[in-house]
N, C-alpha and C positions, 0 to 999 in steps of 0.2 A: 337551426342557425348553427352555420361553422364557428367555431372561434375563430376571433380575430386572428391571433398568433398559428391559428391553424399551421400552415404549410411555411411560417417561419421561424418557430421555437426550434431550439435545438436539443436532441435527446440527452445531450451530456447534462439535461435538466436534471436527471434524475440525480446525477452525481452533484450537481452545482447544489442542490437542495442539500446533500449531506455531503456534498464532497468539494474538493479542488481539485488541483491538477496534479499530476503526475503518478509514476508508478514506478514499478522495478520491485524486486522482492525483497531486499533489504537497504534501509537508509533512503528510499527513493532519491536517486541522484540522476537519473538520465528518465526519456521517455520510456512509458511501458513495451517490452517487445522492442521492436523497431518500425519505423515508418514503412509502408508499402509504398508500391508506386501510385496505391489508390489513395495514400494519404490516411490510411487507417493502420493499426498497429496489432502486432501479432502476440498473441497472451505468451507469459514466460512460461517454462514448465511448473505444474503444477508441485508445490510443497507441502509437505505433511504438516509443519507450523500453520498452515492457514485455519486449522479448525479450532485453533487456540488462539482466538483474536487479540484476546491480552495477554499472551504469553503463559508465564506460571501464575497469573492472578486469575485466568478463565475459572468461570465457575459455572458447574451443572447445576439447572433448577431443580430444586428439593420435590421428591415424588411426593404425590398427596397434597401438595400447596400450592396456590396460584401463584403463577410465576412474578418475578419482581425484580427492579433494577437498584433496589437497596441492601443487597447482600455483602458480606465482607470477601474481598480477593482469598482467593482459595491459599495461599502462601502467605496470608498474615499471620504472625505468629500469635498465640493464644495470649501471650501478656499484653498483645496489641490490640487484642478484641474487648476486651474490657473498655477500654478507650473508645473505639469504633461505635459499639452500642451506647456507649453513655451520649456520643455524639449524634447517634440516631434517634435516642430520646428527645435530645434537644431539640432535634430538627422536626420530630414529630408531634412534639406536647405544643399547644395554643399558647401564646402570650396574652397578657391579661393588662388592662388599663389600670395606671398609678391612680393614688396610691393603692396597694394593696398588701396584706400578710406575708405574700409570695412576693416577696421582694427581689428574688433573683430572676423572676420570670415577667416582673410588672413594667409598663413603659410602651405599653400596646400604643400606635398612633400617636397623636391622636388622628388624623388622617392615614388612613392604610388600604391593602389591596386585600390580604388574607393575613389570619392570625397564625399560621405556622409556615415553615418550609415547604413540609410536605403536604401541604394544603393545595399548592400549586403542582409540586414535582409528586403526583402519584406514586406511592412505593417506588420513587426515586427515578419513575418517568416521564413521561409528559401527561399533564392534564388533562381534565374533559374539554372539548370543546363545543360549542352551542351547533346543536346539530338541525335546530329550526328556528326561524325567525323569533326573536326575542331577545332576552336582556344576555349580556356578556357573560362568561363563563370567568370563574375565579382564575381560571389558569390563562386567561388572556388580556392583557394589558395594554396601556393606552397610551402611547409613548407622544410627547410636543415639544416642538422647535418652531425657532423662527429663522428664516435666511440668514446665512454667517454663522459665527463660531466663537464659542470660549474656550479656549487652548487647554483652560484646566477641567472641564467637562465634557469635550467636545461637540457639544452643539451649542445653539444661543436659547437658553432657555424661554418660554413663553412668561411675559413678566406676572402675571395674576396667579400661573397655576405650576410653573416650574416647567421640568423635564417627563414628568409623568404624572395623569390623572391618578387622585388616590378616590376610589369609588365608595370607599366607606370610612365611616367616623364613630367614635366613641361619644357617649353623652357625659356630660360633665356637672356634679353638682355645685350650686353657689349659695355661699351662706349669705341672706340678705339681712340687712338692717332694719328692726322693726320699732315702732314706737311703745313708749313705755318699757322701755329696758328688755323687748321679746323680741326674739330674731325667728327669721322663717328659709326656708328652702325652697329653691325651685329647681327644677330643672331646665336646663338649656342645653342647646345642641350647636357644636361645632359641625357646620352643614359638611356633608360629604363634598367632595368636588363638583361631581355629576353623576348623571346616570347615563348609561349606554343603552341604544338600542342598535342590535345587529339586523342586518337583511340580507339574506345571502342570494345574489343574482347567478341565476344559472344558464349555462350555455353548452351547445352540442360542440365536440372537436370531431371531426372526421377524419379517419385514415384513409390514405390513397386506396387500400382497397374496399372501403365504402363502409365498415364497420364503425361506429359510435362510441364516445364516452360522454358522460354529461360532465361538466367540469363547472365549479361555482367560486364566485370571491365576494368577501364580504363588504356590504355599504354599511355606514356606522351612523348613527343620528345622537349627537350629544343632547340629553334632556337634564333639565333644573340645573343649571350650573350654578355653584353655590357661591360664586365670589364676582359674579359679573360676567360680561361677554368674554369671548376669546379675541386676543389681538388678529386685527384682518387679515396680517401674513400667516398665520398658524399652519404649520404644515403638522399631520396626524399620521400617524401609524399603527399597527398593531404588533404586539408580539406575543406569542404564543412560547410556553416554557418547555425548553428542551430536556432530555432527560441528563440524568448526572454521572453516567456509569462510564469508568475509565477517564475521566478527568484527569486525576492524579500521573496518569502514563504519558497523556499529552500534554502535560506540564513538563516532563521531563525530555520530550524531544529535544535534541540538540538545536539551538537558533539556526545554525549554521545549515543545518538539512533543510529548515524549512526556507533561508533564504535561497538555497540552492536551485529552488523551483521556481520560485518569481520570473516574471517573465514580463515585466510591466509593459515593455515596447513591444511585444510579440516579436522579437527579432529572428525567432525561427518559421515565422511565416503561418503557423497551423490555429491561427485564429483566438488562440486561448492566452491571454494574459493576466494570467494571476498578479497581485502584488500583496504587499504587508501594510496594515494599517500601522500606524504612530500611534501611540496614546500619553496620557500624562499618568505618570504612576505616583500618587497621594502617598506611598509609602515610601518611596525612594525618592521621592521630589525632582522625577527627571523625566524625560519622554522617553518610551520603550517601544519596540514592535508588542502589537497587540495579538493576542491568542486567543482568548475565550470572549465568550457573545457571539451573537448573531452577526455582528458586523466585525467580530473582533477587536471590539472596543476597550475591553480588559485586558490589562496586563497579565495577573497573576489570579490565581483561584483565590485566596485572602481577601485580594482587592474587591473580585467577584463576589464573594459572598457576603462581604460587609457592604456592599452595593445593594443588594438585593434586600439585606434588612432594614438597611434605613429606607429605601424607597417604596417596598412591598409590604412591608409591616411596620414600619415608624419605629425603628430598635436604632438608636445609636452605639457609636463604637468609638473607638481611637484612632481608627482609620477615617470615619466621616462620624465627625462628632455635633454635627448640626443637623437637627430636623428638617424635612424638607418642605418646613412651611415658608412663604412667600412674606412680605411685607403686606400686602394684601389681606393676610389672614392672621390679624393680631390675637385673635382668641385662640388660633392653633398656637402661636410663639407663646402663650403665658400659661398654658395647658401644664397640669403637674406632669413631670416625667417621672420615670421609673430610677434614677439616680440623684445623689446629692448635686448640686451647682458644680459645674465644670467636671464633672464625671462622667463615664458613659454608661448607657443602661445593659448594656453588654460586655463582661469583662473579657479581658485578652485571653485569660483563660478558659472561657466558654465560647470564644471565638475561635480559638484554636482547636478545642473539641470538635467545634463543626467543619472546621476547616478538613481537619484530620477525617472525619468522617467520609466527607465528598472526594478526598484523594484518595480513599482507600477501599471505594466501591470495585467489586469485580466485574470484569466483561463477560455476558453471556458465552459459554462456547457455542459454537456453529451446530445446526442441526441440519441433518439430510445432504451433507456435502460432497457425498459421494452418488448420491442418486443422478441418473444418467442425464437427466432432463436439467440437474442444477450444473453438472458438469459441463454440458453444453453451453450452457447460459453465460459460464465464467468466461469462455471464449468470445460470445460475441460482446460481452461488457468491456473485453480489451478492442476488441474489433471497430465496434462501432464508436470508440474514442473516448471512453465514460473514464478511463483509467488516466486521460488525459488531466483531468482535474480531480479525480478520487484517487490520490497516490494511497497505493493499497498497504505498504507497510514501510516502518522505521526501525530502529534500535535504539529503545531510551538511553539515555544518560546514566550518569552514577549522582546518588543523593545518599549518603552517610545517615540521614535521621529517615529514608525510605528506602531499606534495603530489597524491600519484597519489590518494589516497583522499578528498580535498577536492571540496566543492562539485560530488557528483556525484548525479544521481536515481537511486537504488535502490528496488526492489520485492523487499523483505522480506516481505512478509505478516506481520508481527508487530507489537504496539504495544507489546512488551517490559511488559505490564502484568501484573499477579497478575488469575487469574480463578477463582472456585470453580466446579470442575469436576463438583461433588457425591459421594456417598459412595463411589461404586464406585471412583474414582481416589485416594480418602485412605488416605494411613498413619499417619494419627493424628498425625504429628512437627510441631510448631511450625517455624519458622525466622526468625529477627526477627518482622518483623511477620505473614509468611504462616501461614495455619491449615494443617491437613494436608490440607485437600483443596483449597489454592490452588497454581496452577501458574502460572508465566510464560510467556507466549504465546511459543512457539520458531518461527522462520521456517519458511515454506515454502519457498524457494526451495532448488533442488537436491533435494526430497523425490525426485523421479521417477528420479531415477538413486542412490539409496541401497543398491538391490538390486543395481545395476550393479556399484557398487562392491565389494561384498561382498555375496552372497547371502542368508546366515544371520542379516540383521541384525533388529534389532526396535523397533520406534515406542513413542512414549507415556515417561514418565519409568523404568517398571522392564522396556521391551522386549516386553510382553506383546502387543501388536498386530504381526501379521506382515504386515499391508495398511495401506493408508490407509482402506480400508473399515472394518476392524477399528478403527482408532484413531478414526474417526468415530462408530462404533455404542457408544463405550465413554462416552461425553460425557454430561455431564448437569449439574446447577447451572444456570448463566448460559448454557450452551449447549443446554440443553433445548428451547428452544422451534425453534431452527435446525434440531436433530437430528432434530425430528418435522418439520419441513417437509421437509429432504430423505427420511426416511424414506416420506414421503407422495407422492414423486414415482414415475413412471411407471419402469420398470427402464431403460429406453433413456434418460432423465433423468439418473438416478443416475449409469449407466455415464456421461454425457459430463462430469457434475461433477467426477466421481474424473479423469478423462482432463485436464481441465482443470489439477487439480491436479497429476498426475504430470508435466504438460508443464513446469512450474514449475523 
């Protein structure tokens, strides 16, 4: 059966999964190349800097070792590497339940999804995605909300389970009073919030030339809800963990450069209308443009890391001091934590180590950039309109605390804007200003190494796409025209375009 979106979705698809809108060689300030009479874009001259996507931070994978996305930036000073490796160790080590003699690392849960940061971001990359029907993998999270919006969290939480299901819990030991002065101990459980089974529904997409690709999408069923039924109007969405490399560079892109790419009213009439999300920053106590997260729903790396610690691991911080327990979960609220009353379970110093680690991960150098097929694919990437959303390059601003990230010409292929990707990728959940079908353009850099780092990873927001080609074919909405151009190419040209993307 042909994919229902088959001849409608757009090929900028590929780009919208990973990207956004705009092009240009430096500080993307105008459409890539120039619009031709046919509405396409001509590629700018190739630049030698394109093989170093992270500028001077770009790294080569070590010989004889498996590839990874958690390696230090190439230009990180020796004295800074000590802190980097300390932060990486903190991201790798599992947290334990409280109370524990390991008081610097206790406080897990009591409800959680993973025991460490890199349990989901395997070697700094994407985590495992379920490859067959069965239980959801650790790296895929279940988000919840109701229609409406709480301005401080971007969504309206489901009243019993909050904004995210925690699929694991710790077991607590309760001291029981006994008769005759004796006492006993029993094991009691804080139930996990639910079990989740995933079923993959397959359908074929047929190209105009008759060749087919099997696509899949997830259908989930919640099992054993631990605290009662969900609200009748609950919206459910899956989130698959993205890679971590290059986030420090994205943090230093000037906000004006991003705003310059936005075209919320599509004034130029090209069908692409990227816009900025606007989110609440709990550190500054004000609304700011969002930049991080699959819907650009976090304002800074520190907020992003602290939010993941709280909702995924159950670790509180000065940024988010409350456990994600709701009023319907009194045992969760009474469970012993990993800190004294009024204190956070992770100190500001340790949180800074984690943020510093994430900020200073190097971006992989490009591979096979000079291959004739890849060079041909580069031109097709621009001509099909992919670069209309995947802004190829920027120059980072200056940060005295991060000179290794400052003033770098980078090639992330993202505009960091929200784009409507059509009903096929919508989960119906608003997040601040982002509608259910709007997603931030994720970067393309390093995508060709994703399956080398971990074979069973998934692409797109819920991990449904097993290949770059599948990701392209799922795009619609603003990406429709570009995807149609891609689909209409000869098979050898489609291979060339995909080869270019995999070289990034």
